[in-house]
MARKE-704715 format. One record per residue: x, y, z of N, C-alpha, C in turn; residue in three letters. Coordinates in steps of 0.2 Angstrom, whole numbers, padded with zeros to 4 digits. Example, Ala and Ser with C-alpha at 12.3 -4.5 7.8 and 13.67 -1.06 7.14 Angstrom:
BEGIN
[atom [0066,-0028,0039],[0062,-0022,0039],[0066,-0016,0039],'ala']
[atom [0064,-0011,0035],[0068,-0005,0036],[0064,0000,0039],'ser']
//
This chain:
BEGIN
[atom [-0612,0935,0092],[-0607,0930,0091],[-0610,0923,0091],'unk']
[atom [-0608,0919,0086],[-0612,0913,0085],[-0608,0907,0088],'unk']
[atom [-0607,0902,0085],[-0604,0896,0088],[-0597,0897,0089],'unk']
[atom [-0595,0895,0095],[-0588,0895,0098],[-0585,0888,0097],'unk']
[atom [-0580,0887,0093],[-0577,0880,0093],[-0574,0878,0099],'unk']
[atom [-0575,0872,0101],[-0573,0869,0107],[-0567,0865,0106],'unk']
[atom [-0561,0866,0109],[-0555,0863,0108],[-0553,0859,0114],'unk']
[atom [-0554,0863,0120],[-0552,0860,0127],[-0558,0860,0131],'unk']
[atom [-0559,0855,0135],[-0564,0854,0140],[-0561,0852,0147],'unk']
[atom [-0564,0855,0152],[-0563,0853,0159],[-0569,0849,0162],'unk']
[atom [-0568,0843,0164],[-0573,0839,0167],[-0571,0838,0174],'unk']
[atom [-0575,0840,0179],[-0574,0839,0186],[-0580,0838,0190],'unk']
[atom [-0582,0832,0191],[-0589,0831,0193],[-0589,0826,0199],'unk']
[atom [-0594,0828,0204],[-0595,0824,0210],[-0600,0818,0208],'unk']
[atom [-0605,0820,0204],[-0610,0815,0201],[-0607,0813,0195],'unk']
[atom [-0604,0807,0194],[-0601,0804,0188],[-0606,0802,0183],'unk']
[atom [-0612,0802,0184],[-0617,0799,0179],[-0616,0803,0173],'unk']
[atom [-0615,0799,0167],[-0615,0802,0161],[-0608,0805,0159],'unk']
[atom [-0604,0806,0164],[-0598,0810,0163],[-0593,0806,0158],'unk']
[atom [-0592,0800,0159],[-0588,0796,0155],[-0590,0796,0148],'unk']
[atom [-0597,0795,0147],[-0600,0795,0140],[-0599,0801,0137],'unk']
[atom [-0599,0807,0140],[-0598,0813,0138],[-0591,0814,0136],'unk']
[atom [-0586,0812,0140],[-0579,0812,0138],[-0578,0808,0132],'unk']
[atom [-0581,0803,0131],[-0580,0798,0125],[-0582,0802,0119],'unk']
[atom [-0588,0805,0119],[-0591,0809,0114],[-0586,0815,0112],'unk']
[atom [-0584,0819,0117],[-0580,0824,0116],[-0573,0822,0113],'unk']
[atom [-0570,0817,0115],[-0564,0815,0113],[-0564,0813,0105],'unk']
[atom [-0570,0810,0104],[-0571,0808,0096],[-0571,0814,0092],'unk']
[atom [-0573,0820,0095],[-0573,0826,0091],[-0566,0829,0091],'unk']
[atom [-0561,0826,0094],[-0554,0829,0094],[-0553,0834,0100],'unk']
[atom [-0558,0834,0105],[-0557,0839,0110],[-0552,0836,0116],'unk']
[atom [-0548,0840,0118],[-0543,0839,0123],[-0547,0839,0130],'unk']
[atom [-0546,0834,0134],[-0550,0834,0140],[-0545,0835,0146],'unk']
[atom [-0547,0839,0151],[-0543,0840,0157],[-0548,0838,0163],'unk']
[atom [-0545,0835,0168],[-0550,0832,0173],[-0546,0832,0180],'unk']
[atom [-0550,0831,0185],[-0547,0830,0192],[-0548,0823,0194],'unk']
[atom [-0544,0822,0200],[-0544,0815,0203],[-0548,0809,0201],'unk']
[atom [-0554,0809,0204],[-0559,0804,0203],[-0562,0804,0196],'unk']
[atom [-0564,0809,0194],[-0566,0810,0187],[-0561,0808,0182],'unk']
[atom [-0555,0810,0183],[-0550,0808,0178],[-0549,0801,0178],'unk']
[atom [-0549,0797,0184],[-0548,0790,0184],[-0553,0786,0180],'unk']
[atom [-0560,0789,0181],[-0565,0786,0178],[-0565,0786,0170],'unk']
[atom [-0563,0792,0168],[-0562,0793,0161],[-0556,0789,0158],'unk']
[atom [-0551,0789,0161],[-0545,0786,0159],[-0546,0778,0159],'unk']
[atom [-0550,0776,0163],[-0552,0768,0164],[-0555,0766,0158],'unk']
[atom [-0559,0770,0154],[-0562,0768,0148],[-0557,0769,0141],'unk']
[atom [-0551,0771,0143],[-0546,0772,0137],[-0547,0779,0134],'unk']
[atom [-0550,0784,0137],[-0551,0791,0134],[-0545,0795,0136],'unk']
[atom [-0541,0798,0132],[-0535,0802,0134],[-0538,0808,0138],'unk']
[atom [-0534,0809,0143],[-0536,0814,0148],[-0530,0817,0151],'unk']
[atom [-0530,0824,0152],[-0524,0827,0156],[-0526,0828,0163],'unk']
[atom [-0522,0826,0167],[-0524,0827,0175],[-0522,0834,0176],'unk']
[atom [-0527,0837,0180],[-0526,0844,0181],[-0520,0846,0184],'unk']
[atom [-0517,0842,0189],[-0510,0843,0192],[-0505,0844,0187],'unk']
[atom [-0505,0840,0181],[-0500,0840,0176],[-0501,0847,0172],'unk']
[atom [-0507,0849,0172],[-0508,0856,0168],[-0505,0861,0173],'unk']
[atom [-0507,0861,0179],[-0505,0867,0183],[-0498,0867,0186],'unk']
[atom [-0495,0860,0186],[-0489,0860,0189],[-0489,0860,0196],'unk']
[atom [-0495,0858,0199],[-0496,0859,0206],[-0500,0853,0209],'unk']
[atom [-0498,0849,0214],[-0502,0844,0216],[-0509,0846,0219],'unk']
[atom [-0514,0841,0219],[-0520,0842,0223],[-0517,0842,0230],'unk']
[atom [-0519,0847,0234],[-0517,0847,0241],[-0523,0848,0246],'unk']
[atom [-0521,0847,0253],[-0526,0848,0258],[-0532,0844,0257],'unk']
[atom [-0531,0837,0256],[-0536,0832,0255],[-0541,0834,0249],'unk']
[atom [-0538,0837,0244],[-0542,0839,0238],[-0546,0846,0239],'unk']
[atom [-0544,0849,0245],[-0548,0856,0245],[-0545,0861,0240],'unk']
[atom [-0538,0860,0238],[-0535,0865,0233],[-0533,0860,0227],'unk']
[atom [-0536,0861,0222],[-0534,0858,0216],[-0535,0862,0209],'unk']
[atom [-0541,0865,0209],[-0542,0869,0203],[-0541,0876,0204],'unk']
[atom [-0540,0878,0210],[-0539,0886,0211],[-0532,0888,0209],'unk']
[atom [-0531,0889,0203],[-0525,0890,0200],[-0526,0894,0193],'unk']
[atom [-0521,0899,0192],[-0522,0903,0186],[-0522,0900,0180],'unk']
[atom [-0519,0894,0179],[-0519,0890,0173],[-0526,0887,0171],'unk']
[atom [-0530,0887,0177],[-0537,0885,0176],[-0541,0891,0175],'unk']
[atom [-0541,0895,0180],[-0546,0901,0179],[-0544,0906,0174],'unk']
[atom [-0537,0907,0172],[-0535,0911,0167],[-0538,0908,0160],'unk']
[atom [-0538,0901,0160],[-0540,0898,0154],[-0548,0899,0153],'unk']
[atom [-0551,0899,0158],[-0558,0900,0158],[-0560,0907,0157],'unk']
[atom [-0557,0912,0161],[-0560,0919,0161],[-0557,0923,0156],'unk']
[atom [-0552,0921,0152],[-0549,0926,0147],[-0554,0928,0142],'unk']
[atom [-0554,0934,0141],[-0558,0937,0135],[-0554,0936,0129],'unk']
[atom [-0557,0932,0125],[-0553,0930,0119],[-0552,0935,0113],'unk']
[atom [-0556,0940,0114],[-0555,0946,0109],[-0551,0952,0112],'unk']
[atom [-0548,0951,0118],[-0544,0956,0121],[-0537,0954,0120],'unk']
[atom [-0533,0958,0116],[-0526,0957,0114],[-0522,0957,0121],'unk']
[atom [-0524,0961,0126],[-0520,0961,0132],[-0521,0954,0136],'unk']
[atom [-0527,0951,0136],[-0528,0945,0139],[-0524,0939,0135],'unk']
[atom [-0524,0940,0129],[-0521,0935,0124],[-0513,0935,0126],'unk']
[atom [-0511,0941,0126],[-0504,0942,0127],[-0502,0939,0134],'unk']
[atom [-0506,0940,0139],[-0505,0938,0146],[-0505,0930,0146],'unk']
[atom [-0510,0927,0142],[-0510,0920,0142],[-0504,0917,0139],'unk']
[atom [-0501,0920,0134],[-0495,0918,0131],[-0489,0918,0136],'unk']
[atom [-0489,0924,0139],[-0483,0925,0144],[-0483,0920,0149],'unk']
[atom [-0489,0918,0151],[-0490,0914,0157],[-0491,0906,0156],'unk']
[atom [-0491,0905,0149],[-0492,0898,0147],[-0499,0895,0149],'unk']
[atom [-0504,0900,0148],[-0511,0898,0149],[-0514,0896,0143],'unk']
[atom [-0518,0891,0142],[-0522,0889,0136],[-0529,0890,0138],'unk']
[atom [-0533,0892,0133],[-0540,0893,0134],[-0544,0886,0135],'unk']
[atom [-0549,0887,0140],[-0553,0881,0141],[-0560,0883,0139],'unk']
[atom [-0563,0879,0134],[-0569,0882,0130],[-0575,0879,0133],'unk']
[atom [-0575,0873,0137],[-0580,0870,0140],[-0579,0868,0147],'unk']
[atom [-0583,0869,0151],[-0582,0868,0159],[-0588,0863,0161],'unk']
[atom [-0587,0857,0163],[-0592,0853,0165],[-0591,0851,0172],'unk']
[atom [-0595,0854,0177],[-0594,0853,0184],[-0601,0852,0187],'unk']
[atom [-0601,0848,0192],[-0606,0848,0197],[-0603,0847,0204],'unk']
[atom [-0607,0848,0209],[-0604,0850,0216],[-0604,0844,0221],'unk']
[atom [-0600,0845,0226],[-0600,0840,0231],[-0607,0839,0234],'unk']
[atom [-0608,0833,0236],[-0615,0831,0238],[-0617,0834,0245],'unk']
[atom [-0617,0841,0245],[-0619,0844,0252],[-0626,0841,0254],'unk']
[atom [-0631,0842,0250],[-0638,0840,0251],[-0639,0833,0254],'unk']
[atom [-0636,0828,0250],[-0636,0821,0253],[-0632,0820,0259],'unk']
[atom [-0627,0824,0260],[-0623,0823,0266],[-0627,0825,0272],'unk']
[atom [-0630,0831,0272],[-0634,0834,0278],[-0640,0830,0279],'unk']
[atom [-0642,0826,0274],[-0648,0822,0276],[-0647,0815,0279],'unk']
[atom [-0640,0814,0280],[-0638,0808,0283],[-0640,0808,0291],'unk']
[atom [-0641,0803,0294],[-0643,0803,0301],[-0636,0804,0305],'unk']
[atom [-0637,0808,0310],[-0631,0809,0314],[-0625,0812,0311],'unk']
[atom [-0626,0816,0305],[-0620,0819,0302],[-0617,0825,0306],'unk']
[atom [-0611,0825,0306],[-0608,0830,0311],[-0607,0837,0307],'unk']
[atom [-0606,0842,0310],[-0605,0848,0307],[-0598,0848,0303],'unk']
[atom [-0593,0845,0305],[-0587,0844,0302],[-0588,0840,0295],'unk']
[atom [-0592,0835,0295],[-0593,0831,0289],[-0597,0836,0284],'unk']
[atom [-0602,0839,0286],[-0605,0844,0282],[-0601,0849,0279],'unk']
[atom [-0597,0852,0283],[-0592,0857,0281],[-0587,0855,0275],'unk']
[atom [-0585,0848,0276],[-0580,0845,0271],[-0584,0844,0264],'unk']
[atom [-0590,0844,0264],[-0594,0844,0258],[-0597,0850,0255],'unk']
[atom [-0594,0856,0258],[-0595,0862,0255],[-0590,0863,0249],'unk']
[atom [-0592,0863,0243],[-0587,0864,0237],[-0585,0871,0236],'unk']
[atom [-0579,0872,0235],[-0576,0878,0234],[-0574,0879,0227],'unk']
[atom [-0569,0875,0224],[-0567,0875,0218],[-0572,0874,0212],'unk']
[atom [-0577,0870,0214],[-0582,0869,0209],[-0586,0875,0207],'unk']
[atom [-0589,0878,0212],[-0593,0884,0211],[-0588,0890,0208],'unk']
[atom [-0582,0890,0210],[-0578,0895,0207],[-0577,0894,0199],'unk']
[atom [-0576,0888,0197],[-0576,0886,0190],[-0582,0888,0187],'unk']
[atom [-0588,0886,0190],[-0594,0887,0187],[-0596,0894,0186],'unk']
[atom [-0594,0898,0191],[-0596,0905,0190],[-0591,0909,0185],'unk']
[atom [-0585,0906,0185],[-0580,0909,0180],[-0582,0908,0173],'unk']
[atom [-0584,0902,0172],[-0587,0900,0165],[-0593,0903,0163],'unk']
[atom [-0598,0904,0168],[-0604,0907,0167],[-0603,0914,0165],'unk']
[atom [-0599,0918,0169],[-0597,0925,0168],[-0594,0926,0161],'unk']
[atom [-0591,0921,0159],[-0587,0922,0152],[-0591,0918,0147],'unk']
[atom [-0598,0918,0147],[-0602,0914,0142],[-0601,0916,0135],'unk']
[atom [-0599,0922,0134],[-0597,0925,0128],[-0593,0920,0124],'unk']
[atom [-0588,0917,0128],[-0583,0912,0124],[-0583,0905,0127],'unk']
[atom [-0586,0904,0133],[-0586,0898,0136],[-0593,0895,0137],'unk']
[atom [-0593,0888,0137],[-0599,0884,0138],[-0598,0881,0145],'unk']
[atom [-0603,0882,0149],[-0603,0879,0156],[-0609,0874,0156],'unk']
[atom [-0608,0868,0159],[-0614,0863,0159],[-0613,0860,0167],'unk']
[atom [-0619,0861,0170],[-0619,0859,0177],[-0624,0853,0178],'unk']
[atom [-0628,0852,0173],[-0634,0847,0174],[-0632,0841,0170],'unk']
[atom [-0631,0835,0173],[-0630,0829,0169],[-0635,0827,0164],'unk']
[atom [-0641,0829,0165],[-0647,0828,0160],[-0646,0831,0153],'unk']
[atom [-0641,0836,0153],[-0640,0840,0147],[-0634,0837,0143],'unk']
[atom [-0630,0833,0146],[-0624,0830,0143],[-0625,0828,0136],'unk']
[atom [-0630,0824,0135],[-0631,0821,0128],[-0633,0826,0123],'unk']
[atom [-0637,0831,0125],[-0639,0836,0120],[-0633,0841,0118],'unk']
[atom [-0629,0842,0123],[-0623,0846,0122],[-0618,0843,0118],'unk']
[atom [-0617,0836,0119],[-0613,0832,0115],[-0615,0832,0108],'unk']
[atom [-0621,0831,0107],[-0624,0831,0100],[-0623,0838,0097],'unk']
[atom [-0624,0843,0100],[-0623,0850,0097],[-0616,0851,0095],'unk']
[atom [-0611,0849,0099],[-0604,0849,0098],[-0602,0845,0092],'unk']
[atom [-0605,0839,0092],[-0603,0834,0086],[-0605,0837,0080],'unk']
[atom [-0611,0840,0080],[-0614,0843,0074],[-0611,0849,0071],'unk']
[atom [-0609,0854,0076],[-0607,0861,0075],[-0600,0862,0076],'unk']
[atom [-0597,0858,0080],[-0590,0859,0082],[-0590,0863,0089],'unk']
[atom [-0595,0866,0091],[-0596,0870,0096],[-0603,0872,0098],'unk']
[atom [-0604,0877,0103],[-0610,0879,0105],[-0612,0886,0103],'unk']
[atom [-0618,0887,0101],[-0620,0893,0099],[-0621,0898,0105],'unk']
[atom [-0621,0905,0104],[-0622,0910,0109],[-0628,0909,0113],'unk']
[atom [-0634,0908,0110],[-0640,0908,0114],[-0640,0902,0119],'unk']
[atom [-0637,0897,0117],[-0637,0891,0121],[-0632,0892,0127],'unk']
[atom [-0626,0895,0125],[-0621,0897,0130],[-0624,0901,0136],'unk']
[atom [-0628,0906,0134],[-0631,0911,0138],[-0636,0907,0143],'unk']
[atom [-0640,0903,0140],[-0645,0899,0144],[-0642,0895,0149],'unk']
[atom [-0636,0891,0147],[-0632,0887,0151],[-0629,0891,0157],'unk']
[atom [-0627,0897,0155],[-0624,0902,0160],[-0629,0904,0166],'unk']
[atom [-0635,0905,0164],[-0641,0907,0168],[-0642,0901,0173],'unk']
[atom [-0642,0895,0170],[-0643,0889,0174],[-0638,0888,0179],'unk']
[atom [-0632,0889,0177],[-0626,0888,0181],[-0626,0893,0187],'unk']
[atom [-0628,0899,0186],[-0628,0904,0192],[-0634,0902,0196],'unk']
[atom [-0640,0899,0193],[-0645,0897,0198],[-0643,0891,0202],'unk']
[atom [-0639,0886,0199],[-0636,0880,0202],[-0632,0882,0208],'unk']
[atom [-0627,0887,0207],[-0623,0889,0213],[-0627,0893,0218],'unk']
[atom [-0632,0897,0216],[-0636,0901,0221],[-0640,0896,0225],'unk']
[atom [-0643,0891,0222],[-0646,0886,0226],[-0642,0882,0231],'unk']
[atom [-0636,0881,0229],[-0631,0877,0233],[-0629,0882,0239],'unk']
[atom [-0628,0888,0238],[-0626,0893,0243],[-0632,0894,0248],'unk']
[atom [-0638,0894,0245],[-0644,0895,0249],[-0645,0889,0254],'unk']
[atom [-0643,0883,0251],[-0644,0876,0255],[-0639,0877,0261],'unk']
[atom [-0632,0879,0260],[-0627,0879,0265],[-0629,0885,0270],'unk']
[atom [-0632,0890,0268],[-0634,0896,0272],[-0639,0893,0277],'unk']
[atom [-0644,0890,0274],[-0649,0887,0278],[-0647,0882,0283],'unk']
[atom [-0642,0877,0281],[-0640,0872,0286],[-0636,0876,0292],'unk']
[atom [-0631,0880,0290],[-0627,0883,0295],[-0631,0888,0300],'unk']
[atom [-0636,0891,0297],[-0641,0895,0301],[-0644,0891,0307],'unk']
[atom [-0646,0885,0305],[-0649,0880,0310],[-0644,0878,0315],'unk']
[atom [-0638,0878,0314],[-0633,0876,0319],[-0631,0881,0324],'unk']
[atom [-0634,0887,0323],[-0632,0893,0327],[-0637,0893,0333],'unk']
//
């Protein structure tokens, strides 16, 4: 499988560096952008059209943002196997649209635990749940979905998309491997921190 055309992107980042510029570039390519709270506000502030994730899911961000993207309209859109007729039928029946690009980086757990006198409660609140779930879903479905976790790659990915309309298979696979490494490192850091609290 070669280039998969990108029509819808989900951008939800803790580290906002480069995210607005990426959104501008994607929007110029005619790509619909979905986003969460803070990221959505930053993108909207520069005049780029963006759909708030709660408008897509029909459900508000709740529990201080702990629950916002954990929804079938998000995960169904990411995980659907696009050449499986049953998946396509279920998407149609449930009003789920495909999400072709997932751009996510995680809550700053590392910088939080480096702060002097940080409490366990503060550290726990900076354990990302929805972010790793979206990253892993997109990485699992790299046959159809592009996942980007490293802001240093935004420009290159934007360039590929503007030239080809999408991302090729080998690049999607490489990005998926990077994504799993990213979530593995994140979990290892949390494991190490919590183990030291025992």
